[in-house]
C-alpha positions as CSV (number, residue, x, y, z in Angstrom):
1,X,0.0,0.0,-0.1
2,X,1.3,3.4,-0.9
3,X,2.3,5.7,2.0
4,X,-0.1,8.4,1.1
5,X,-2.9,5.7,1.1
6,X,-1.8,4.6,4.7
7,X,-2.0,8.1,5.9
8,X,-5.4,8.7,4.4
9,X,-6.7,5.8,6.5
10,X,-5.6,7.5,9.7
11,X,-3.5,6.1,12.6
12,X,-6.2,4.1,14.2
13,X,-6.9,1.9,11.1
14,X,-3.2,1.5,10.5
15,X,-2.7,0.2,14.0
16,X,-5.6,-2.2,13.6
17,X,-4.0,-3.6,10.5
18,X,-0.6,-3.9,12.2
19,X,-1.9,-5.7,15.1
20,X,-4.1,-8.1,13.1
21,X,-1.1,-8.9,10.6
22,X,1.1,-9.3,13.7
23,X,-1.4,-11.6,15.4
24,X,-1.9,-13.7,12.3
25,X,1.8,-14.1,11.7
26,X,2.2,-15.1,15.3
27,X,-0.5,-17.6,15.0
28,X,1.0,-19.0,11.9
29,X,4.5,-19.5,13.5
30,X,3.0,-21.2,16.6
31,X,2.3,-24.5,14.8
32,X,-0.6,-26.8,15.6
33,X,0.3,-27.2,19.2
34,X,0.5,-23.5,19.8
35,X,-2.9,-23.0,17.9
36,X,-4.5,-25.6,20.1
37,X,-3.2,-24.0,23.3
38,X,-4.5,-20.7,22.1
39,X,-7.9,-22.1,21.3
40,X,-8.0,-23.8,24.9
41,X,-7.1,-20.6,26.5
42,X,-9.9,-18.7,24.7
43,X,-12.3,-21.5,25.7
44,X,-11.3,-21.2,29.3
45,X,-11.6,-17.4,29.2
46,X,-15.1,-17.8,27.7
47,X,-16.2,-20.3,30.3
48,X,-15.0,-18.0,33.2
49,X,-16.8,-15.0,31.6
50,X,-19.9,-17.1,31.2
51,X,-19.7,-18.2,34.9
52,X,-19.2,-14.6,36.1
53,X,-22.1,-13.4,33.9
54,X,-24.5,-16.2,35.1
55,X,-23.7,-15.3,38.8
56,X,-24.2,-11.7,38.2
57,X,-27.7,-12.5,36.9
58,X,-28.4,-14.6,39.8
59,X,-27.3,-11.9,42.1
60,X,-29.4,-9.4,40.3
61,X,-32.5,-11.5,40.6
62,X,-31.9,-12.0,44.3
63,X,-31.6,-15.7,43.9
64,X,-28.3,-15.7,45.8
65,X,-26.5,-13.3,48.0
66,X,-22.8,-12.2,47.8
67,X,-21.8,-14.0,50.9
68,X,-23.3,-17.1,49.3
69,X,-21.2,-16.7,46.2
70,X,-18.1,-16.0,48.3
71,X,-18.6,-19.3,50.3
72,X,-16.4,-21.9,48.7
73,X,-14.8,-23.8,51.6
74,X,-16.9,-26.9,52.4
75,X,-15.9,-26.7,56.2
76,X,-17.0,-23.0,56.4
77,X,-20.2,-22.3,58.5
78,X,-21.7,-20.5,55.5
79,X,-22.4,-24.0,54.0
80,X,-25.0,-25.2,56.6
81,X,-28.0,-24.1,58.6
82,X,-27.8,-24.6,62.4
83,X,-30.6,-25.7,64.8
84,X,-31.0,-26.3,68.6
85,X,-32.9,-29.0,70.1
86,X,-35.4,-28.6,73.0
87,X,-36.0,-31.7,75.0
88,X,-39.7,-31.6,76.0
89,X,-39.7,-35.4,77.0
90,X,-39.6,-36.8,80.5
91,X,-36.2,-38.4,80.0
92,X,-32.8,-37.3,78.8
93,X,-32.1,-38.0,75.1
94,X,-29.0,-38.6,72.9
95,X,-28.9,-37.3,69.4
96,X,-26.7,-38.6,66.7
97,X,-26.4,-37.5,63.1
98,X,-26.7,-40.2,60.5
99,X,-24.7,-40.3,57.3
100,X,-27.8,-41.3,55.3
101,X,-31.2,-41.9,56.6
102,X,-30.5,-43.7,59.9
103,X,-31.1,-47.2,58.5
104,X,-29.8,-50.3,60.3
105,X,-26.3,-50.3,58.8
106,X,-26.0,-46.5,58.7
107,X,-23.1,-44.9,60.5
108,X,-23.8,-42.5,63.4
109,X,-21.6,-39.6,64.3
110,X,-20.7,-38.1,67.7
111,X,-23.5,-38.0,70.4
112,X,-25.2,-34.8,71.5
113,X,-26.8,-35.1,75.0
114,X,-29.9,-33.1,75.9
115,X,-31.2,-33.2,79.6
116,X,-34.9,-33.0,80.7
117,X,-36.5,-29.6,79.7
118,X,-33.1,-28.4,78.4
119,X,-32.1,-27.0,75.1
120,X,-29.0,-28.4,73.4
121,X,-25.7,-26.5,74.0
122,X,-24.3,-27.9,70.7
123,X,-25.9,-27.0,67.6
124,X,-27.2,-29.5,65.1
125,X,-26.4,-28.7,61.4
126,X,-27.8,-29.4,58.0
127,X,-26.0,-28.6,54.8
128,X,-27.5,-25.9,52.6
129,X,-29.7,-27.3,49.9
130,X,-30.1,-30.8,51.7
131,X,-31.5,-32.4,54.7
132,X,-29.9,-34.1,57.6
133,X,-31.3,-37.0,59.6
134,X,-30.5,-37.1,63.4
135,X,-31.4,-40.2,65.4
136,X,-33.1,-39.6,68.8
137,X,-32.6,-42.2,71.6
138,X,-33.3,-42.3,75.3
139,X,-30.3,-42.8,77.5
140,X,-31.4,-46.4,77.9
141,X,-30.9,-46.6,74.1
142,X,-34.7,-46.9,73.2
143,X,-35.1,-45.5,69.7
144,X,-37.5,-42.6,69.9
145,X,-37.4,-41.6,66.1
146,X,-35.5,-39.1,64.0
147,X,-35.4,-35.3,63.5
148,X,-35.0,-34.5,59.8
149,X,-33.5,-31.0,59.6
150,X,-33.9,-28.9,56.4
151,X,-30.7,-27.1,55.2
152,X,-32.9,-24.7,53.2
153,X,-31.9,-23.2,49.9
154,X,-30.2,-20.2,51.8
155,X,-28.5,-20.2,55.2
156,X,-30.9,-19.9,58.2
157,X,-29.6,-20.3,61.7
158,X,-31.1,-20.6,65.2
159,X,-34.2,-22.3,64.6
160,X,-35.4,-24.7,67.4
161,X,-37.0,-28.2,67.0
162,X,-38.5,-30.3,69.9
163,X,-37.7,-34.0,70.5
164,X,-41.3,-34.9,70.7
165,X,-41.6,-34.2,67.0
166,X,-39.2,-37.0,66.0
167,X,-40.8,-39.3,63.6
168,X,-39.9,-42.9,62.4
169,X,-36.6,-42.8,60.5
170,X,-37.0,-43.2,56.7
171,X,-35.5,-41.8,53.5
172,X,-38.9,-40.1,52.7
173,X,-39.6,-38.7,56.0
174,X,-40.9,-35.2,56.1
175,X,-38.6,-32.3,57.5
176,X,-39.1,-31.8,61.3
177,X,-41.1,-28.5,61.9
178,X,-39.0,-25.9,63.6
179,X,-39.7,-22.6,65.3
180,X,-37.8,-19.4,65.2
181,X,-35.9,-18.7,68.4
182,X,-37.8,-16.6,70.9
183,X,-36.1,-13.8,72.9
184,X,-36.3,-15.8,76.0
185,X,-34.5,-18.8,74.5
């Protein structure tokens, strides 16, 4: 192209042509592996951009909060809802979280003791978006049933469930009704 023709295009168009020519020459020199790596990088960048856009839309619609988006560590308390248990029975009880649905071969975790007329000092948890089964037994090892705690779609802490609301343990058991904490609790 003649120098006076390049000057007529202006500096911006000349720069765009130079960058494009340089990019194409660089791409040609990379070989197949280089082109494949560049394509992979572009795809990863597009995927990250799509994820950011999707979460921005969910945030704008109120489907998720900023703190929920920032919660990535599975051991972080932002990943579960907490409950307290009130023992309204005439005997102390022992609560144990089950790994599944408290079936006969299901593993039980550490016990939580709740005295007569008391509220548990330890909190019981249920992962966000799922439910947790807690076996309820008397101190004489008699099975009283299960408390099925709802982890809810969004974190909710402090609800109270009563031991007398325990139902037979099963995979299709309904979630145990809970009440919000009163000021006197």
